[in-house]
N, C-alpha and C positions, 0 to 999 in steps of 0.2 A: 219667728217660726211657732206654729202651733204646738203647745204642750203634747210630745207623744205622737208626733205625725209629721206632716208635710205642708207646707204652705197650702193654703186654699183647699185642703182635703180634709173632712171632718175625722175624728178618731173612730167613729162607727164604722165609715167606710174602709178605713184600714184594717179595722179588726174583720169587717166582712171580706175582704181582699186575702187577707193571712187567712181565715178559714176556708176559703175557697182553693188557696193554694194549698193548705194541708189535705183537704179531700181529694184534690187531684192528684197529689203525690202518692197518697194510698189506693188509689184507682190503679195508677200508673205501676206501682209496685206490685199490685195484684193480677195486674195485665201481663207484667212482665214473668211473674211466677208462671202464669198459666201458659204462655208462650214457650217459655222454656221446656215445660214438661211435653208440651205437644211435639207428635212426630209428622215429618216428612219425608216423602218417599218419590223416587226418581227412576226411570229405567234408560237404559240406552241399547242400541243392537237390535231394535225390535223385542226387547224385554229379555235379551240374553243376560243382563246384567242389571241387576237393582240394587239401589243404595238406599238406606233409610238413616235418617238423620234427625236430631233433636232441635229444639229452640235454641240449645246452647252451642249449636254447631258442631256437636259430636257426632261422629259417626257411630251409628248403633248396630248396623249390620249391614253387609255385602254379599249379595247373593249372586252365583255365577252358575250359570247352566253348564252342565258337563260338554254339550256341543259346542259352547263358547271357546273351550280350550283346544287351541290349535297350536302344535309344539312349534309349527312353521311359520306361525305369524303371532308371536306373543305381543308384538307392538300393536296389533288391532284391539286385543285383549284388553292394554294397557290404557286404550284411546277409550275402550268403552267404559272402564272403571273410573277413568276420570270425570267422563263426559257424566255418569249417572251422579256422581257424589257432586260434583260442580253444580247440575242443576238441582238436586235436593238441598244444597247450601243456599243456592239462589233463592229457590222457594222460601225455605225458612227466613233469610233475610228480608226478601220482599214483605211477608205475610206479616213480619214484626213490625216493619216500618208502617205498613198499612193500618194494622191494628192499633198502634200507640200513636199514629197519626190522628185516628178519631178520638182520642182523647184530648191531644194536644192543640185539636183544630188544624191540623197540618203544620204547626209551627215546630219547626225543625230544631231540636236539641242536640247539638253535637256531642257523640260520646255517650250519651244516655242510653241506647240500646244496640 
C-alpha cells in the first residue's frame, strides 16, 4: 500500500479529496444554519388558520381568525390547525431536503438533516 494513501491513488489525490470533503462539510453546515433560521407558512380552511414554522421544525406562530371558532364544531377547528401545521412542517422538510440535495448532488445522507 502506498504510504499515506490507498493503493493506486496518489497522495495528492487523497489530499484534494479531503479538501473537497471539508469544503462540502462547511457549505452544508452553513446551509443547515440558513435553513434552520428560515420561516415557512401554511394555511388551512381558506386562510382561517395559519401556521408558521422554522427550519428547525418549531412552531413559531399560530393564527386563528375569530370566525373560525365555532363552539359547536371544535373538531373542524382542530382539523384546520393540524392541516396548517402539518403543511408548514412538510414545506420546511421538503425545502431542507431540496436545498441540501443541491450541495450533495442528490446523494442521500440519512440523519444528516
